[in-house]
C-alpha positions, 0 to 999 in steps of 0.5 A: 294382815299381810306377809312380811315385806319381802313376801309382799313384794313377791306376792303383790307386785310380780304376779302371785296374789297377796295373802290378804287379797287371796283370802277375799278372792272367792268372796266378792260375789256375795249378794247380787252380782252388780256388774253381771246384772246390768242390762244390755245398754249399760253393759255396752257403756260399762263392760265388766272388763273395763273397771275404769269405764264402769266407774265413770258410767256408774259414778255419773249415775250415782252423782245424779241421785246419790240416794238411788240404791241401785246406782250406789251399789253399782258404783261401789262395785265399780270402784272396788273393781277399779282398786279405789277402795277408800272411795268404795267404802265412802260410797257404800257407807252413805248407801248404808246410812240411806238404806239402813238394814238393807242386807245387800248394802251391808254385804257390799259395804262389809266386803269393801271394808275388808278389802280396805283393811277395816277388818273388825268393822267389816266383820261386824257389818257382814254379821248383819248382812245375813242371819243364823236362820238364813245364812249366806254361804258367800258371806260366811266365806267372806267372814272366814277370810276376815277372821283369817286376816285378824289372826283367828284361823281356828274361828275362820275355819268354822265359818268355812266349814259352815259355808261348805255345809251349805255349798259343798265343794264350792271352789272359792270357799276351798280356795279361802280355806287353802290360803288359811292353811298357808297362813299357818304354814300347814302347807301340805294341807294347803296344797291338798285343799287348793288342788281340790279347788283347782279340780273343781274350777280348772279355769280359775286363775286365782286358784292356780296362783294360790296353788302355785304359791303353796307349792313354791313355799314348799320348795317345789319350784318347777311345779309352781312355775308350770302352774303360774305360767298359765296366767303369766308370761314365761319370763315373769313366771320364772322371775317370780319363782326365782325370787321365791326360791331366793327368799326361801333360801335366805330364811325368809319363807316362813314369815307368812303371818298377820302384820297390820293392814292388808296391802292394797292388792286385788285378785 
């Protein structure tokens, strides 16, 4: 699912998040945080803020022993962080074959599939990554995001509601829910939900950009620009909002709707 081409140009290429990416933005920590669990030596070799270096380091370890579970998970996470989505899917698919039924692998594989636009398979895989008797709120939220991208917002929101029962007021889930409302053009509800998420996680740039988008789509450009300036240079923030204003004035603003595969973008 992605916005129309003009919306995608604005949201994906000049600062705002694409709807598809936003829907997954809060859901990339399901299961163990592979990067965050590194020991000190590995962390120095492949810092979390250097995805390219991480992919090099973990790729070398993975190639030395492709069946090693830890190496496969770390390498898959690094590839995702580096934007190499198809390769991440391939690595994690092999890990799933080598370690059938491993829920940590299923969670990582499902997220990689979703980021690559393989939504139906992603949902099926994620459904096996936890059980109704022992649900994972992160995976529930990811499943909701995937359902949104499949054009099933009502079903998606049931998953968000279940995630919030386990983790009340979790900002990442609220952010996904807010973007679900953006997709169905329920913009006041989107704004209210995203403002709540921002109050709970004021330093999360993804949530700020989501809120800026919800405001901009309502024509409140000054407020939107003030919010996105926290994460973008002033001239770029102004250019984004100006483009959004022009898009809305030309009648294109309502076309935020599912259209095929997601654009390759990352929050």
